[in-house]
Legacy VTK file of the C-alpha trace (Angstrom):
# vtk DataFile Version 3.0
C-alpha trace
ASCII
DATASET POLYDATA
POINTS 360 float
-4.910 12.471 25.255
-1.357 13.919 25.641
0.715 14.917 22.807
2.715 12.083 21.604
6.630 12.617 20.582
7.317 10.546 17.353
9.132 7.828 19.255
6.612 7.368 21.643
3.764 6.709 19.329
5.850 3.445 17.848
4.546 1.286 20.978
0.800 2.388 21.410
0.561 2.041 17.265
2.057 -1.759 17.755
-0.551 -2.515 20.621
-3.378 -0.840 17.742
-2.351 -3.233 15.597
-2.531 -6.143 17.668
-6.118 -4.783 18.951
-7.397 -4.141 15.657
-6.332 -7.555 13.923
-5.657 -10.284 16.370
-7.972 -9.050 19.337
-10.026 -11.757 18.591
-7.784 -13.660 16.435
-10.071 -15.232 13.304
-8.070 -16.472 10.408
-11.189 -14.709 8.152
-11.680 -11.748 10.511
-7.777 -10.950 10.199
-7.041 -11.351 6.648
-10.217 -9.502 5.602
-8.833 -6.380 7.630
-5.219 -7.189 6.612
-6.446 -7.190 2.732
-7.782 -3.994 3.559
-5.048 -2.091 4.966
-3.230 -3.403 2.180
-5.503 -2.088 -0.298
-5.387 1.247 1.170
-2.370 2.026 -0.073
-3.113 2.182 -3.986
-5.402 4.861 -2.675
-2.317 7.153 -1.844
-1.061 8.186 -4.868
-2.773 8.325 -8.405
-0.084 7.344 -11.368
-2.252 7.023 -14.702
0.445 4.772 -15.860
-1.796 3.649 -19.055
-1.823 7.278 -20.948
2.234 6.780 -21.362
1.596 4.334 -23.840
-0.502 6.712 -26.355
3.182 7.679 -26.618
3.607 5.001 -28.735
0.665 4.773 -31.041
2.754 6.321 -33.748
4.965 3.426 -33.691
2.187 1.238 -33.955
0.114 3.258 -37.431
3.527 3.336 -39.166
3.878 -0.903 -38.181
0.386 -2.131 -38.375
-1.674 0.724 -39.830
-4.730 2.964 -38.670
-6.924 0.196 -37.570
-4.748 -1.343 -35.023
-3.296 2.063 -34.195
-6.987 2.991 -33.044
-7.447 -0.427 -31.070
-4.164 0.193 -29.401
-5.508 3.583 -28.608
-9.186 2.907 -27.868
-7.656 -0.036 -25.302
-5.245 2.552 -23.518
-8.348 4.942 -22.909
-10.858 2.077 -21.639
-7.987 0.751 -19.311
-6.992 4.217 -17.692
-10.798 4.584 -16.941
-11.095 1.250 -15.304
-7.438 2.395 -13.723
-9.097 5.534 -12.255
-12.532 4.101 -11.039
-10.109 1.490 -9.301
-8.591 4.074 -7.958
-11.530 5.852 -6.761
-12.578 3.141 -4.733
-9.049 2.368 -3.031
-9.073 6.605 -2.159
-12.690 6.023 -0.400
-11.945 2.958 1.457
-8.931 5.209 3.385
-11.739 6.992 5.062
-13.479 4.007 5.719
-10.082 2.584 7.083
-9.023 5.277 9.108
-12.690 5.178 10.898
-11.937 1.158 11.506
-8.570 1.783 12.847
-9.266 4.849 15.076
-12.945 3.397 16.558
-11.415 -0.637 16.708
-14.030 -1.746 13.738
-14.415 -5.103 12.208
-16.852 -4.522 9.308
-15.750 -2.416 5.948
-19.739 -1.987 4.670
-20.746 0.487 8.026
-17.450 2.601 7.474
-17.388 2.588 3.718
-21.129 4.038 3.427
-20.091 7.039 5.682
-17.133 8.493 3.678
-18.811 8.903 0.136
-18.700 12.833 -0.251
-15.664 13.517 2.280
-13.579 11.495 0.180
-14.554 12.839 -3.101
-12.732 16.396 -3.086
-9.241 14.610 -1.715
-9.742 11.861 -4.232
-10.121 14.703 -7.223
-6.903 16.574 -5.658
-4.723 13.214 -5.889
-5.921 12.230 -9.474
-5.229 15.910 -10.899
-1.648 15.603 -8.766
-0.886 12.619 -10.002
-1.744 12.827 -13.870
0.587 16.486 -13.705
3.172 14.429 -12.419
2.693 11.398 -14.528
2.650 13.850 -17.828
5.233 15.669 -16.832
7.633 12.933 -16.470
6.047 11.250 -19.238
8.279 13.408 -20.910
11.443 12.838 -20.599
10.498 8.883 -20.084
9.315 9.111 -23.917
12.301 11.416 -25.325
14.492 8.848 -23.834
12.693 5.326 -24.782
12.717 6.948 -28.846
16.454 7.790 -28.342
17.275 4.339 -27.070
15.043 2.060 -29.539
17.349 3.631 -32.655
20.408 2.809 -30.715
19.859 -0.554 -29.889
18.909 -1.256 -33.109
21.955 0.155 -34.318
24.485 -2.143 -32.316
25.257 -5.471 -32.696
23.344 -7.676 -30.064
25.454 -10.694 -31.175
29.143 -10.355 -31.009
31.660 -12.800 -33.064
32.380 -16.108 -31.117
35.443 -15.010 -28.983
34.515 -11.549 -28.871
33.442 -9.588 -25.500
30.205 -7.366 -26.398
30.230 -4.224 -27.427
31.067 -1.348 -24.796
28.292 0.392 -26.313
25.776 -2.427 -25.489
27.056 -2.366 -22.155
26.820 1.535 -21.896
23.353 1.050 -23.303
22.018 -1.198 -20.551
23.536 0.307 -17.734
21.620 3.552 -19.258
18.238 1.599 -18.895
18.755 0.612 -15.483
19.966 3.526 -14.360
17.169 5.205 -15.541
14.763 2.761 -14.013
16.152 2.795 -10.674
15.671 6.857 -11.073
12.583 6.631 -11.829
11.663 4.191 -9.582
13.387 6.671 -6.664
11.106 9.767 -8.317
7.893 7.884 -7.987
8.871 6.341 -4.109
9.528 9.863 -3.095
6.427 10.751 -4.499
4.020 8.316 -2.950
6.169 8.656 0.566
4.741 12.772 -0.194
1.340 11.940 -0.663
1.094 9.328 2.211
2.236 11.842 4.741
-0.488 14.412 2.901
-3.257 11.385 3.807
-2.062 10.781 7.252
-2.941 14.525 7.996
-5.313 15.356 5.450
-8.055 12.295 6.296
-8.450 12.718 9.614
-9.853 16.395 9.270
-11.850 15.517 6.307
-13.394 12.186 7.880
-13.954 13.635 11.338
-15.346 17.102 10.724
-15.392 17.655 6.614
-13.142 20.679 6.757
-12.650 21.461 3.447
-9.016 20.220 1.929
-7.672 24.065 2.352
-8.604 23.901 6.263
-7.219 20.280 6.330
-3.781 21.821 4.883
-3.819 24.902 6.895
-3.837 22.410 10.228
-1.557 20.614 8.882
1.191 23.096 7.737
0.367 24.839 11.368
1.514 21.662 12.870
4.629 21.293 10.938
5.253 25.628 11.648
4.904 24.851 15.475
6.452 21.382 15.880
9.424 21.366 12.536
11.431 19.232 14.714
9.131 16.548 16.205
7.751 17.052 12.408
10.921 15.613 10.828
11.571 12.642 12.877
7.993 11.868 12.638
8.501 11.918 8.937
12.498 9.998 8.956
11.001 6.843 11.815
7.888 6.468 9.408
10.451 5.727 6.518
12.445 4.109 8.115
9.758 2.096 10.074
7.720 1.648 6.948
10.833 0.160 4.776
12.227 -1.938 7.959
8.938 -3.671 8.741
7.915 -4.046 4.874
11.006 -6.123 4.119
11.315 -8.061 7.463
7.684 -9.290 7.171
8.412 -9.916 2.789
11.749 -11.814 4.070
9.928 -13.525 6.845
7.221 -14.817 4.368
9.156 -15.724 1.470
10.994 -17.419 3.973
8.080 -19.422 5.605
6.311 -19.974 2.216
9.634 -21.354 0.642
10.181 -24.131 3.240
6.163 -24.790 2.899
6.319 -25.119 -0.588
9.121 -27.976 -0.255
7.027 -29.417 1.910
3.954 -29.443 0.398
5.863 -30.177 -3.046
7.146 -33.233 -1.500
3.812 -34.457 -0.412
2.458 -34.236 -3.762
5.011 -35.655 -5.298
4.468 -38.922 -3.180
1.049 -38.887 -3.133
0.786 -38.540 -6.783
3.824 -41.463 -7.391
1.544 -43.506 -5.074
-1.350 -43.083 -7.258
0.591 -43.814 -10.076
1.610 -47.169 -9.139
-2.015 -48.260 -7.888
-3.153 -47.553 -11.802
-4.210 -43.976 -11.913
-4.076 -42.266 -15.288
-1.296 -39.874 -16.324
-3.555 -37.390 -17.525
-5.345 -37.625 -13.914
-2.197 -36.981 -12.213
-1.785 -34.007 -14.761
-4.893 -32.431 -13.768
-4.747 -33.106 -10.232
-1.254 -31.618 -10.494
-2.690 -28.972 -11.880
-5.215 -28.076 -9.338
-2.735 -28.078 -6.807
-0.234 -25.881 -8.435
-3.308 -23.077 -8.851
-4.368 -23.602 -5.513
-0.951 -23.611 -3.864
-0.412 -20.403 -6.396
-3.649 -18.441 -4.910
-2.590 -19.337 -1.169
0.285 -17.014 -1.896
-1.317 -13.848 -2.529
-3.830 -15.307 0.538
-0.676 -15.922 2.719
1.349 -12.592 1.536
-1.341 -10.389 3.033
-1.688 -12.072 6.338
2.132 -11.084 6.251
2.058 -7.500 5.092
-0.957 -6.572 6.609
0.187 -5.656 10.264
3.162 -3.726 8.921
0.758 -1.350 6.722
-1.731 -1.350 9.573
1.496 -0.435 12.045
2.259 2.735 10.222
-1.141 3.831 9.911
-1.618 3.698 13.545
1.468 5.612 14.423
0.325 8.035 11.871
-2.909 7.702 13.730
-0.782 8.332 17.624
0.987 11.435 16.529
-1.573 13.312 15.204
-3.709 12.088 18.132
-2.835 14.789 20.730
-2.136 17.252 18.366
-5.999 16.881 17.362
-8.222 16.613 20.270
-10.800 14.837 18.491
-9.294 12.086 16.742
-7.273 11.604 20.767
-10.901 11.068 22.040
-11.682 8.118 19.647
-8.301 6.858 19.685
-8.575 6.817 23.860
-12.461 5.449 24.307
-11.859 2.790 21.516
-8.364 1.397 23.682
-9.574 -1.132 26.427
-8.123 -0.052 29.745
-5.605 -2.813 31.057
-6.764 -4.775 33.873
-5.806 -4.092 37.413
-3.062 -6.640 38.948
-4.204 -9.374 41.397
-5.264 -8.028 44.803
-5.203 -4.008 43.731
-7.830 -1.892 45.907
-10.214 -1.291 43.312
-10.653 2.101 41.738
-12.421 5.231 44.329
-14.968 6.730 42.353
-15.089 10.312 41.488
-16.474 13.033 43.736
-17.697 16.388 42.320
-16.032 19.344 42.545
-16.908 21.357 44.137
-18.095 19.305 46.716
-22.110 20.265 47.169
-23.200 22.216 49.904
-24.126 20.425 53.735
LINES 1 361
360 0 1 2 3 4 5 6 7 8 9 10 11 12 13 14 15 16 17 18 19 20 21 22 23 24 25 26 27 28 29 30 31 32 33 34 35 36 37 38 39 40 41 42 43 44 45 46 47 48 49 50 51 52 53 54 55 56 57 58 59 60 61 62 63 64 65 66 67 68 69 70 71 72 73 74 75 76 77 78 79 80 81 82 83 84 85 86 87 88 89 90 91 92 93 94 95 96 97 98 99 100 101 102 103 104 105 106 107 108 109 110 111 112 113 114 115 116 117 118 119 120 121 122 123 124 125 126 127 128 129 130 131 132 133 134 135 136 137 138 139 140 141 142 143 144 145 146 147 148 149 150 151 152 153 154 155 156 157 158 159 160 161 162 163 164 165 166 167 168 169 170 171 172 173 174 175 176 177 178 179 180 181 182 183 184 185 186 187 188 189 190 191 192 193 194 195 196 197 198 199 200 201 202 203 204 205 206 207 208 209 210 211 212 213 214 215 216 217 218 219 220 221 222 223 224 225 226 227 228 229 230 231 232 233 234 235 236 237 238 239 240 241 242 243 244 245 246 247 248 249 250 251 252 253 254 255 256 257 258 259 260 261 262 263 264 265 266 267 268 269 270 271 272 273 274 275 276 277 278 279 280 281 282 283 284 285 286 287 288 289 290 291 292 293 294 295 296 297 298 299 300 301 302 303 304 305 306 307 308 309 310 311 312 313 314 315 316 317 318 319 320 321 322 323 324 325 326 327 328 329 330 331 332 333 334 335 336 337 338 339 340 341 342 343 344 345 346 347 348 349 350 351 352 353 354 355 356 357 358 359
C-alpha cells in the first residue's frame, strides 16, 4: 500500500466505512457494528470521576454522621471499581474493533478473544495516566466548589420584588459556567490526545505485540519524519470528527423529532378510538406508558445507527493514514478491500509472467 497524505485518506476511509457497516446492509448486523464502534470510544480515556465525590465525605459526616459518611464512601469506591471494570472491557474492545475494521470482520467474539494479553499494558497505562490527570484536576475543582458553596449561601437568592438580582449572584453564575466550559475544554483536549495515541499505539500492539515502548518509539519516529503531514492529519481528524458528530447528531434529532410527532399523533388517534370503544382509562394509561417506554428505548437504538458511521469513519481515516507507513497494516487493508469490477467490455487481465523468464 502506498503512502497516503492526510487529505488522500478521506476517500478510502469513506469507502471502508461503507464496506464494514453496509456491505451487506442488514439491520441487526449494521446496528451491532455501529454500537461497537461507538462503545469503543469509552475505552479511549480513563477519568475516574466517582473518586472526586470522596472530597465531599467530610461535609456528609458533619451533616449526617459517621454511618452515612461511611456508606457514601463505600458506595463511591464500589462504583469506581465498576467503572474501572467497564473501562477494561471497552479498552479491550478497541483492539477487537481495530481487527474487525482492518480485516472487515463481522463478529466481535473471535476478535475479542485474540487480544487479551496485548490490551493489558495499554489499558494499565491509560488507567495510570487518567487517574493522575483526574487527581491533579480534582484539587482546583474541590477548592473552587468549597469556596463557591459559602459564596452562594451569603448571596440573597430571592431579591426584593421589583429589584434585579444582585451583581454578586450574576458573577457567581457566570463563574460556574466559565469553569464548566474550561473543564470540558480541558478534558476534551485530553480525550483528543489519548485518541491520537490509540491510533498509533494499538496497531503495533495488536499486530506484533511490540510493547508500549516500541509502539511509542514508532509513533515518535513517524512524527519526526513527517511533522507537517502529521499536523495536517491531526487537524483534519479533529475537524472531520467534530463536523461528522455534529452533522450526524443534527440529522438524527430532526428525523427523530419528526418521527415522534407522527408516532405521537397516531398513538393519540388510536387511543381516542379505543376510548370511544369503551376501553377503561387505566388500560389506556398502561398502553400509553408501554408505547412511551418503547419509543424512548428506540431513541438510543437509532442514535447508535446515526453516530456509528461517524466513529467508524474516524477510525478508518486513521488506519489509512498509518497503513502506507506501516506495511503490515497496509497489507491487511489491501487484502480486505475488494477489487473494483472491470467496466463492461474491458479485456480480462493478462496473467503475470515469471521474471526473469525461464530458459528455453
